[in-house]
VMD Tcl script that builds the backbone (N, CA, C; Angstrom):
set m [mol new atoms 297]
animate dup $m
set s [atomselect $m all]
$s set {name element resname resid chain x y z} {
  {N N MET 1 A 118.608 86.253 81.267}
  {CA C MET 1 A 118.030 85.807 82.513}
  {C C MET 1 A 116.775 86.634 82.786}
  {N N TYR 2 A 115.842 85.994 83.493}
  {CA C TYR 2 A 114.639 86.711 83.907}
  {C C TYR 2 A 114.905 87.500 85.186}
  {N N TYR 3 A 114.156 88.614 85.315}
  {CA C TYR 3 A 114.206 89.434 86.522}
  {C C TYR 3 A 112.785 89.789 86.919}
  {N N ALA 4 A 112.513 89.754 88.229}
  {CA C ALA 4 A 111.210 90.140 88.768}
  {C C ALA 4 A 111.301 91.592 89.215}
  {N N ILE 5 A 110.394 92.392 88.696}
  {CA C ILE 5 A 110.297 93.797 89.082}
  {C C ILE 5 A 109.010 93.934 89.886}
  {N N MET 6 A 109.172 94.092 91.201}
  {CA C MET 6 A 108.045 94.133 92.124}
  {C C MET 6 A 107.882 95.554 92.639}
  {N N SER 7 A 106.727 96.126 92.384}
  {CA C SER 7 A 106.496 97.532 92.722}
  {C C SER 7 A 105.340 97.662 93.695}
  {N N GLU 8 A 105.483 98.602 94.624}
  {CA C GLU 8 A 104.422 98.909 95.583}
  {C C GLU 8 A 103.919 100.322 95.323}
  {N N ASP 9 A 102.610 100.451 95.236}
  {CA C ASP 9 A 101.986 101.752 94.962}
  {C C ASP 9 A 101.939 102.647 96.195}
  {N N VAL 10 A 101.879 103.941 95.939}
  {CA C VAL 10 A 101.553 104.903 96.981}
  {C C VAL 10 A 100.061 104.746 97.294}
  {N N THR 11 A 99.611 105.320 98.371}
  {CA C THR 11 A 98.191 105.304 98.721}
  {C C THR 11 A 97.405 106.085 97.668}
  {N N ASN 12 A 96.239 105.579 97.319}
  {CA C ASN 12 A 95.357 106.237 96.351}
  {C C ASN 12 A 96.052 106.516 95.008}
  {N N SER 13 A 96.677 105.498 94.471}
  {CA C SER 13 A 97.459 105.643 93.235}
  {C C SER 13 A 96.617 105.599 91.957}
  {N N LEU 14 A 95.347 105.226 92.054}
  {CA C LEU 14 A 94.546 104.990 90.847}
  {C C LEU 14 A 94.531 106.174 89.867}
  {N N PRO 15 A 94.321 107.418 90.307}
  {CA C PRO 15 A 94.337 108.519 89.338}
  {C C PRO 15 A 95.693 108.663 88.638}
  {N N LEU 16 A 96.763 108.446 89.375}
  {CA C LEU 16 A 98.103 108.518 88.788}
  {C C LEU 16 A 98.315 107.391 87.782}
  {N N ARG 17 A 97.831 106.189 88.135}
  {CA C ARG 17 A 97.940 105.040 87.238}
  {C C ARG 17 A 97.209 105.306 85.926}
  {N N LYS 18 A 95.989 105.813 86.032}
  {CA C LYS 18 A 95.180 106.045 84.834}
  {C C LYS 18 A 95.875 106.995 83.866}
  {N N GLU 19 A 96.505 108.021 84.403}
  {CA C GLU 19 A 97.151 109.007 83.550}
  {C C GLU 19 A 98.389 108.433 82.841}
  {N N ALA 20 A 99.160 107.632 83.535}
  {CA C ALA 20 A 100.418 107.123 82.977}
  {C C ALA 20 A 100.272 105.754 82.301}
  {N N ARG 21 A 99.099 105.137 82.402}
  {CA C ARG 21 A 98.918 103.764 81.914}
  {C C ARG 21 A 99.253 103.567 80.438}
  {N N PRO 22 A 98.823 104.418 79.521}
  {CA C PRO 22 A 99.139 104.163 78.104}
  {C C PRO 22 A 100.644 104.016 77.840}
  {N N ASP 23 A 101.452 104.888 78.429}
  {CA C ASP 23 A 102.899 104.805 78.234}
  {C C ASP 23 A 103.485 103.574 78.928}
  {N N HIS 24 A 102.959 103.250 80.093}
  {CA C HIS 24 A 103.397 102.056 80.833}
  {C C HIS 24 A 103.119 100.797 80.004}
  {N N ILE 25 A 101.924 100.689 79.473}
  {CA C ILE 25 A 101.537 99.521 78.665}
  {C C ILE 25 A 102.366 99.446 77.383}
  {N N GLN 26 A 102.650 100.571 76.787}
  {CA C GLN 26 A 103.459 100.585 75.561}
  {C C GLN 26 A 104.838 99.944 75.800}
  {N N ARG 27 A 105.454 100.237 76.931}
  {CA C ARG 27 A 106.756 99.644 77.243}
  {C C ARG 27 A 106.640 98.138 77.447}
  {N N LEU 28 A 105.557 97.704 78.084}
  {CA C LEU 28 A 105.348 96.265 78.281}
  {C C LEU 28 A 105.100 95.577 76.946}
  {N N GLU 29 A 104.347 96.219 76.076}
  {CA C GLU 29 A 104.103 95.659 74.746}
  {C C GLU 29 A 105.411 95.489 73.976}
  {N N GLN 30 A 106.320 96.429 74.144}
  {CA C GLN 30 A 107.614 96.319 73.480}
  {C C GLN 30 A 108.376 95.083 73.974}
  {N N LEU 31 A 108.389 94.857 75.291}
  {CA C LEU 31 A 109.023 93.650 75.833}
  {C C LEU 31 A 108.356 92.396 75.273}
  {N N LYS 32 A 107.032 92.416 75.215}
  {CA C LYS 32 A 106.278 91.278 74.687}
  {C C LYS 32 A 106.651 91.020 73.228}
  {N N ASN 33 A 106.674 92.063 72.425}
  {CA C ASN 33 A 106.988 91.919 71.004}
  {C C ASN 33 A 108.412 91.431 70.775}
  {N N GLU 34 A 109.296 91.722 71.704}
  {CA C GLU 34 A 110.685 91.255 71.618}
  {C C GLU 34 A 110.841 89.844 72.174}
  {N N GLY 35 A 109.750 89.247 72.695}
  {CA C GLY 35 A 109.796 87.898 73.250}
  {C C GLY 35 A 110.482 87.822 74.605}
  {N N ARG 36 A 110.514 88.944 75.338}
  {CA C ARG 36 A 111.230 89.007 76.616}
  {C C ARG 36 A 110.315 89.034 77.833}
  {N N LEU 37 A 109.012 89.180 77.631}
  {CA C LEU 37 A 108.076 89.319 78.743}
  {C C LEU 37 A 107.494 87.967 79.123}
  {N N LEU 38 A 107.683 87.571 80.369}
  {CA C LEU 38 A 107.087 86.332 80.871}
  {C C LEU 38 A 105.673 86.594 81.383}
  {N N VAL 39 A 105.529 87.638 82.204}
  {CA C VAL 39 A 104.221 87.979 82.773}
  {C C VAL 39 A 104.286 89.414 83.313}
  {N N ALA 40 A 103.145 90.074 83.317}
  {CA C ALA 40 A 103.067 91.417 83.903}
  {C C ALA 40 A 101.634 91.688 84.321}
  {N N GLY 41 A 101.481 92.385 85.418}
  {CA C GLY 41 A 100.144 92.765 85.849}
  {C C GLY 41 A 100.150 93.424 87.213}
  {N N PRO 42 A 99.016 94.052 87.551}
  {CA C PRO 42 A 98.890 94.744 88.832}
  {C C PRO 42 A 98.348 93.821 89.924}
  {N N HIS 43 A 98.510 94.271 91.161}
  {CA C HIS 43 A 97.943 93.592 92.327}
  {C C HIS 43 A 96.684 94.361 92.740}
  {N N PRO 44 A 95.479 93.794 92.515}
  {CA C PRO 44 A 94.252 94.489 92.906}
  {C C PRO 44 A 94.211 94.742 94.420}
  {N N ALA 45 A 93.667 95.882 94.811}
  {CA C ALA 45 A 93.552 96.224 96.225}
  {C C ALA 45 A 92.495 95.386 96.937}
  {N N LEU 46 A 91.575 94.823 96.173}
  {CA C LEU 46 A 90.537 93.947 96.713}
  {C C LEU 46 A 90.680 92.562 96.108}
  {N N ASP 47 A 90.085 91.582 96.734}
  {CA C ASP 47 A 90.168 90.196 96.267}
  {C C ASP 47 A 89.209 89.968 95.097}
  {N N THR 48 A 89.507 90.666 93.998}
  {CA C THR 48 A 88.703 90.566 92.794}
  {C C THR 48 A 89.552 91.061 91.625}
  {N N PRO 49 A 89.355 90.505 90.446}
  {CA C PRO 49 A 90.141 90.973 89.297}
  {C C PRO 49 A 89.858 92.426 88.913}
  {N N GLU 50 A 88.669 92.915 89.232}
  {CA C GLU 50 A 88.275 94.290 88.897}
  {C C GLU 50 A 87.956 95.048 90.187}
  {N N PRO 51 A 88.954 95.690 90.807}
  {CA C PRO 51 A 88.729 96.326 92.110}
  {C C PRO 51 A 88.039 97.682 92.061}
  {N N GLY 52 A 87.707 98.160 90.865}
  {CA C GLY 52 A 87.007 99.443 90.761}
  {C C GLY 52 A 87.807 100.581 91.358}
  {N N ASP 53 A 87.142 101.444 92.103}
  {CA C ASP 53 A 87.779 102.626 92.677}
  {C C ASP 53 A 88.814 102.299 93.746}
  {N N ALA 54 A 88.815 101.052 94.247}
  {CA C ALA 54 A 89.823 100.660 95.239}
  {C C ALA 54 A 91.212 100.625 94.610}
  {N N GLY 55 A 91.256 100.374 93.307}
  {CA C GLY 55 A 92.529 100.427 92.590}
  {C C GLY 55 A 93.451 99.258 92.856}
  {N N PHE 56 A 94.729 99.561 92.883}
  {CA C PHE 56 A 95.759 98.534 92.951}
  {C C PHE 56 A 96.800 98.907 94.005}
  {N N THR 57 A 97.522 97.898 94.477}
  {CA C THR 57 A 98.533 98.118 95.515}
  {C C THR 57 A 99.951 97.979 94.986}
  {N N GLY 58 A 100.091 97.580 93.749}
  {CA C GLY 58 A 101.418 97.408 93.179}
  {C C GLY 58 A 101.354 96.645 91.874}
  {N N SER 59 A 102.522 96.259 91.383}
  {CA C SER 59 A 102.608 95.557 90.110}
  {C C SER 59 A 103.741 94.544 90.149}
  {N N LEU 60 A 103.666 93.571 89.241}
  {CA C LEU 60 A 104.729 92.595 89.050}
  {C C LEU 60 A 105.009 92.492 87.559}
  {N N VAL 61 A 106.277 92.592 87.200}
  {CA C VAL 61 A 106.737 92.365 85.830}
  {C C VAL 61 A 107.869 91.357 85.924}
  {N N ILE 62 A 107.769 90.285 85.153}
  {CA C ILE 62 A 108.879 89.338 85.040}
  {C C ILE 62 A 109.268 89.308 83.579}
  {N N ALA 63 A 110.505 89.725 83.319}
  {CA C ALA 63 A 110.971 89.851 81.948}
  {C C ALA 63 A 112.460 89.524 81.868}
  {N N GLU 64 A 112.891 89.271 80.642}
  {CA C GLU 64 A 114.289 88.930 80.392}
  {C C GLU 64 A 115.105 90.186 80.096}
  {N N PHE 65 A 116.241 90.293 80.782}
  {CA C PHE 65 A 117.187 91.386 80.569}
  {C C PHE 65 A 118.589 90.792 80.548}
  {N N ASP 66 A 119.547 91.550 80.029}
  {CA C ASP 66 A 120.927 91.079 79.953}
  {C C ASP 66 A 121.605 91.032 81.309}
  {N N SER 67 A 121.151 91.876 82.235}
  {CA C SER 67 A 121.781 91.941 83.553}
  {C C SER 67 A 120.818 92.551 84.563}
  {N N LEU 68 A 121.171 92.406 85.825}
  {CA C LEU 68 A 120.390 93.028 86.890}
  {C C LEU 68 A 120.387 94.543 86.722}
  {N N GLU 69 A 121.520 95.102 86.341}
  {CA C GLU 69 A 121.601 96.547 86.135}
  {C C GLU 69 A 120.671 96.995 85.010}
  {N N ASP 70 A 120.618 96.231 83.913}
  {CA C ASP 70 A 119.712 96.565 82.810}
  {C C ASP 70 A 118.258 96.518 83.268}
  {N N ALA 71 A 117.924 95.522 84.074}
  {CA C ALA 71 A 116.557 95.407 84.593}
  {C C ALA 71 A 116.224 96.592 85.497}
  {N N ARG 72 A 117.171 96.991 86.333}
  {CA C ARG 72 A 116.948 98.145 87.220}
  {C C ARG 72 A 116.772 99.435 86.417}
  {N N GLN 73 A 117.583 99.602 85.387}
  {CA C GLN 73 A 117.463 100.797 84.558}
  {C C GLN 73 A 116.113 100.840 83.854}
  {N N TRP 74 A 115.663 99.677 83.359}
  {CA C TRP 74 A 114.362 99.615 82.703}
  {C C TRP 74 A 113.269 99.977 83.711}
  {N N ALA 75 A 113.354 99.413 84.909}
  {CA C ALA 75 A 112.348 99.685 85.948}
  {C C ALA 75 A 112.348 101.155 86.347}
  {N N ASP 76 A 113.522 101.743 86.476}
  {CA C ASP 76 A 113.626 103.159 86.870}
  {C C ASP 76 A 113.017 104.091 85.830}
  {N N ALA 77 A 112.993 103.658 84.568}
  {CA C ALA 77 A 112.455 104.491 83.479}
  {C C ALA 77 A 110.959 104.279 83.252}
  {N N ASP 78 A 110.313 103.485 84.096}
  {CA C ASP 78 A 108.884 103.211 83.936}
  {C C ASP 78 A 108.077 104.502 84.113}
  {N N PRO 79 A 107.113 104.759 83.235}
  {CA C PRO 79 A 106.258 105.944 83.391}
  {C C PRO 79 A 105.532 105.999 84.742}
  {N N TYR 80 A 105.254 104.854 85.337}
  {CA C TYR 80 A 104.625 104.859 86.657}
  {C C TYR 80 A 105.570 105.437 87.714}
  {N N VAL 81 A 106.875 105.235 87.558}
  {CA C VAL 81 A 107.839 105.831 88.481}
  {C C VAL 81 A 107.801 107.348 88.322}
  {N N ALA 82 A 107.880 107.805 87.084}
  {CA C ALA 82 A 107.865 109.258 86.816}
  {C C ALA 82 A 106.572 109.909 87.291}
  {N N ALA 83 A 105.460 109.179 87.223}
  {CA C ALA 83 A 104.160 109.730 87.626}
  {C C ALA 83 A 103.923 109.659 89.132}
  {N N GLY 84 A 104.829 109.029 89.876}
  {CA C GLY 84 A 104.673 108.929 91.324}
  {C C GLY 84 A 103.737 107.824 91.771}
  {N N VAL 85 A 103.458 106.848 90.908}
  {CA C VAL 85 A 102.576 105.729 91.261}
  {C C VAL 85 A 103.235 104.832 92.312}
  {N N TYR 86 A 104.523 104.574 92.139}
  {CA C TYR 86 A 105.218 103.618 92.995}
  {C C TYR 86 A 105.947 104.306 94.136}
  {N N GLN 87 A 105.821 103.724 95.334}
  {CA C GLN 87 A 106.606 104.193 96.471}
  {C C GLN 87 A 107.874 103.369 96.638}
  {N N ARG 88 A 107.875 102.153 96.055}
  {CA C ARG 88 A 109.050 101.293 96.165}
  {C C ARG 88 A 109.070 100.338 94.979}
  {N N VAL 89 A 110.265 100.116 94.435}
  {CA C VAL 89 A 110.464 99.157 93.352}
  {C C VAL 89 A 111.646 98.281 93.727}
  {N N THR 90 A 111.429 96.973 93.702}
  {CA C THR 90 A 112.475 96.000 93.990}
  {C C THR 90 A 112.697 95.164 92.742}
  {N N VAL 91 A 113.955 94.967 92.377}
  {CA C VAL 91 A 114.305 94.165 91.209}
  {C C VAL 91 A 115.211 93.034 91.669}
  {N N LYS 92 A 114.819 91.793 91.334}
  {CA C LYS 92 A 115.587 90.612 91.726}
  {C C LYS 92 A 115.689 89.636 90.563}
  {N N PRO 93 A 116.784 88.884 90.507}
  {CA C PRO 93 A 116.845 87.796 89.516}
  {C C PRO 93 A 115.721 86.811 89.776}
  {N N PHE 94 A 115.233 86.188 88.716}
  {CA C PHE 94 A 114.118 85.246 88.820}
  {C C PHE 94 A 114.437 84.007 87.986}
  {N N LYS 95 A 114.262 82.843 88.589}
  {CA C LYS 95 A 114.486 81.584 87.887}
  {C C LYS 95 A 113.130 80.905 87.671}
  {N N ALA 96 A 112.708 80.828 86.418}
  {CA C ALA 96 A 111.445 80.172 86.099}
  {C C ALA 96 A 111.651 78.653 86.186}
  {N N VAL 97 A 110.843 77.976 87.000}
  {CA C VAL 97 A 110.958 76.530 87.173}
  {C C VAL 97 A 109.727 75.810 86.631}
  {N N LEU 98 A 108.542 76.308 86.939}
  {CA C LEU 98 A 107.295 75.670 86.501}
  {C C LEU 98 A 106.416 76.710 85.838}
  {N N PRO 99 A 105.574 76.423 84.949}
  {CA C PRO 99 A 105.287 75.090 84.411}
  {C C PRO 99 A 106.362 74.629 83.442}
}
mol reanalyze $m
mol bondsrecalc $m
mol representation Tube
mol addrep $m
């Protein structure tokens, strides 16, 4: 089943994101290579794909896991969590309907 991992950043998270990004991306690449990643990406702080120094306000990952607990454990082990990027992470089951 798919699960949505919705994360909210702390204020001024960009420096923290930059430092932890390589490890964060590596984990997403692993999900992708396993065929489990539906979509992943950050929420720009400004209404533009490239917010520059304004940075991001959070992230969304939708991926397949065996259970809600497995999805939560994966989310808890995210390098962005360890780096203090996220102030809140919510994990919910997700049902893909369209397209």
